[in-house]
Phi, psi and omega in degrees: 000192184268095187221140168285115187279145173281166191244022176299130178278145171201165188230132172238126180289151181273356178292161180267116180283153176298155175295139184244127172301145184307318187299317182287325179293318181293320178297322175294319181298317182294335180275322187279329183266128175292151176268164174093162182276144169080002178273149183286151173288153177281151173296146181239148176220134177244126180286143180210142180279347176266147177295142177281137186282148173282149179293347177297343181286350179269004177258144177224164169271101186270350185065185185219047174293137192250146173217058190290343182255013181286329176230148179252108184287139181221114174291140179228162179081205187295164173301155182303320182065204187263109171048064183288161183237076175275104189273332185200135176241145175221126175271126181203146176272088190288331176258010171051042175261010178091352179250127182293133182245183175220131172250149184205159178258126166257101187290330184289318185258012174053043184238150170252123181238157182231120171269099186270119178278106191276332177209159180306115177084006179246124177237145168238142178261124180240127170275112185267349176199139175238171181062039187271002172062061180056063179293137183237350182207141184220133181223156176244135181199154177276089187283330181253009174055044177255004176096352177246171184266127169263174187235126178260132187238128172261121179238135176271341187070316175229122182289317182277164195314132175194133192255007180284159180276081187239006179286145187222147167237130176244152165234127176266106184282128179283114184274318186206029186061023183212316184245149186224135179254130184280120170250119175279112188272311178206147182216173177060040176237175177305151186301128190269129175247347183197140175214126186234142180268138174194150175269096188277330185255009175060027180263010180080005175246148186276125171267188179227138164261130193228131171250131177238116184290314187062226169202288172274331178235139176204186179191167163242138184210165169239145184242112186281135185286122178245345178194185183309316179224031179240151181214153175248122189271135178232115189281132180251337184208131185252081178217144171285158165103004184291127181269304183225157167238162178215152182231129176195166171268093185287326186258002177057044171252020177078009183229145186282127179257175176224153176230144178227139176260110188248120182258231186057213182278356180283316181046063184222163170242122181251141176242144182235105182267121182281115185254012178116149172090334349273151173226148187239139166260132182235143175198161174281127175258350177194139174208147181270149171280352185260114180292348177245041179296331170074046176303134190225345179188161184205141165217172183240143180194152175270082192295317180271001171060049177257000179097359183240134182290127177263174188232110180259137181212161175237151167234111188194014176300121189275002185267165179160218179293344185276149178288332176245141185295150177183177186279159175235152186298337182267000177300149178166207191223139179203172173218163174255111178285124179285122187268008175070001179237023187085000179251157177225142188247124185287133176222115179278129173274320176168176181274156174189110180298128179076020185302139179221166159038054180296149181225135175263139179190156177275089186294319183261010181048048177252011174097349179252157182268125177258184179218137175241144181214138168271167172243125181268313191235054173279182185272090187283359169282345178258112183293350178259015174278135188285136174249343179211127184230147177243125174259099190280124181277123180278005182096349177235032181054031164256135187242130181253125176279134175231137179284124166271329181198154173250349181198154004293170182248174186057048170276112192255340189220147187209141172219166180233145177192160176271083190291331181265358177069018184265003178074010180266216184298140178293146166274158173252149173231124183234156171235140181261136180237102188254080180263344183223157178292158004283141175266071179223166182044054183274156174219163174246269176250128179231126169270129178250102186277128179293140175276188179280357184294000000 
């Protein structure tokens, strides 16, 4: 998310550590982490018999091949207005009428909005919730099992740095595919950046996986469903900086696991393997030696199509020691390939200054999974800085970066979907977050229609 990173140095080994029971992990966390607000994190060191790799291995020569005509951008919804803050977009057929819609967070105006496709290619924008306290993530799921889709909202209350316990989770209950009732699920916790629905304990009710960025204090937790709109929160990790969480059965044991992308000075990916009841073993499966690696977004996809879920992520948060956000030489996109044995192999796809929110999809419909990523904090004083990039898979897991667009700028969120329902090439949906100068080439919600190429 949009955070000024602390600059405390630490080193994280690339080795795979043994699985640690949750109770032991939490005890270690209580020893290692200082208590109280505003205290710096301790430096951490993980011993390894292998030499720790330099962060320079994460930079590649990506070239600048262009494919500017592959998509045709179309603004949709309300006018752009003054410097919108679209924090997250999600493509979903919210009213289940067979036409794909878009729901999104407007963090500046504290709104959750719905771009409802009323007829093919025609959209109306509906505000389904206000006073959402800086919402930054939105998901849809049938939380009450009544056959329609409800909306899960993660709110930070303040987008920029704040260590107060001001995080909130709301669920907007779908009453009639037009009106939504707001249920406040939890408040007065560290700032929430992500909440995903899943049945972790197999009781037939939807629970929640929750990532809380906080600032000096944060956490990863799962929330057990205890009633129609009540949950019991169980903390799995006490660390600040979680940007995203993801849910999948990574080890194919029939139980849903979790993964968390943790930034700040940690710059790590943690996995939480569900071993039943549920109980979790947690460990770090990847970490950078660069304390300013700038992890910025994560999604899950089976990129090599071997039947096991991989972890796709970007590093492009433009904040850090510098007073103004901007790109770093190591910014880009990569994924952890699931090796099926509890191990993950790091694979770099390519560079992209200010990279955020990578998504996997077969963009050219050649049978291989590609990756698309927007750039939020590239060098926007340079008109040739990339705002949207496609990492094309050649079929052998080699990826070539192609430039899709140089504007609009400050694209912080992306989704893909079959917006016209023809079963063809996927469309892109982006949102612009214009919090810093230059205030030019702005956008709110943009649909990117694939061309005939």
